N, C-alpha and C positions, 0 to 999 in steps of 0.2 A: 608327179603331180607333185612337185615342191619340194623335194624330199620323202616324201611320202607314198603306201599304196594301200588301194582300199582292200581290204579282207572280210569286211561284212555291212549290209544295210540291213538294216529292219524299224521295217514302215520309212519312217524318215529321222530314223539315226545310225548316221555314216560308225563305223568305225577304219581308223585307219592306225594305219602303225610306219614309223620310222622304215625306208627300202632296206637298209642294213641290216634290221634286223630278219632272222630267217626261219621265222614263228610265222603260220599261216599261208594261207593260196593269195598272190592276187588274184582279185577281181576287175573287168575294167567296167565301165562305168553302166557302160550296157549289161550287163553278164549282175552285176551290182542291182541294179533298177530291178530288171528280169525274176532276179532270183526273192532280193528280200521287199518290193513292192508287187509287184505286178501281177507276179504269183502268188498271192497271199488272196485265199479266198475269203475273207472277211475284213478287207480292203475298205468297200463302199459303206460299212456298216459303220468302223471306225475314221472313217476319212468320210463323209457323206459330200459334201460341196465338190468336191470331187468329180462324182456323179455324171454335173454338166462338160464335163471334159472327157466322158469316154470316147466318146463317136472320132477324137484323132486317133485312138488306135485301128481303127478302121479305114484311115484312110493311107494315100501315098503318102510319104514324107512329102514331098513336093507341094500336094495339099495341105496339110495339116499345118504348110509353113505358111501359107498366099491363110488359108483360114486364120491361125493368130497374128499374123502381121496387119491384118481386114480388125481384129478384132480388139486388139491395142493401137490401132492410129488417132491420132489424135491425146493421144494418153501420157506423151513425155516422152521424155530419148531410150530408145531404147535399139537392142540389133537383138537378132534369131538366125541365126546357122544351124546348118543340121548338119552332124558329124560324121558322113558314112562309112566310118572306121567300126565296128564292131567287134 
């Protein structure tokens, strides 16, 4: 990732270090999101506006992608994709 790697995500704060720094364990974006946001028991209290999107976690990736494309259609230029690597 442009010479950096993820070592921690804490809610909406991403901690990255240079790739050549031996400190810390590199996390994939998926691992960081699971540990640093989705797995936090108080995330909906801290970010109540995200509650409207909770149902996306129970959808298949393709169904979620279709839902979001429909939701944001006509709202400008955007591109959504699914990263199937985890």
